[in-house]
C-alpha positions in Angstrom: -2.3 14.5 22.8 -3.9 12.9 19.7 -1.7 12.1 16.7 -2.8 13.2 13.3 -4.4 10.2 11.5 -1.9 9.9 8.7 -2.8 6.3 7.7 -6.5 7.2 7.5 -5.6 10.0 5.0 -3.3 7.7 3.1 -6.0 5.0 2.9 -8.6 7.5 1.8 -6.3 8.9 -0.9 -5.4 5.5 -2.2 -9.1 4.4 -2.2 -10.1 7.6 -4.1 -7.4 7.0 -6.7 -8.4 3.4 -7.2 -12.1 4.5 -7.6 -11.2 7.1 -10.2 -9.0 4.7 -12.1 -11.6 2.0 -11.9 -14.3 4.3 -13.2 -12.3 5.8 -16.1 -9.5 3.3 -16.9 -11.2 0.0 -16.7 -10.3 -3.2 -14.9 -6.7 -3.5 -16.3 -5.8 -0.1 -15.1 -7.5 -0.7 -11.8 -5.5 -3.9 -11.2 -2.2 -2.2 -12.2 -2.7 0.7 -9.8 -3.8 -1.7 -7.0 -0.7 -3.9 -7.4 1.7 -1.0 -7.7 0.1 0.6 -4.6 0.6 -2.5 -2.5 4.2 -2.8 -3.7 4.8 0.8 -2.8 3.2 0.4 0.6 5.5 -2.5 1.5 8.6 -0.7 0.2 7.6 2.3 2.4 7.2 0.0 5.4 10.6 -1.6 4.8 12.3 1.8 4.4 10.7 3.0 7.6 11.9 0.0 9.5 8.4 -1.4 10.1 9.2 -4.7 8.5 12.4 -6.7 9.0 13.1 -8.8 5.9 14.7 -11.8 7.7 11.6 -12.3 9.8 9.5 -12.7 6.6 11.4 -15.7 5.5 10.5 -19.1 7.0 13.3 -20.6 9.0 14.4 -24.0 8.0 15.0 -26.3 10.9 
């Protein structure tokens, strides 16, 4: 059974939004949307349990 390609649709949507913002909003708007999109992506990963915060920090030995 094939799973619906959710991440492909999310990537397509995000790319389309970035393209529209870049075309009509200029470089500053493009960069703001890009940064907020990446932040939202990582917040979503953390909330889903895909990333464990302690593993991101370097361990001091």
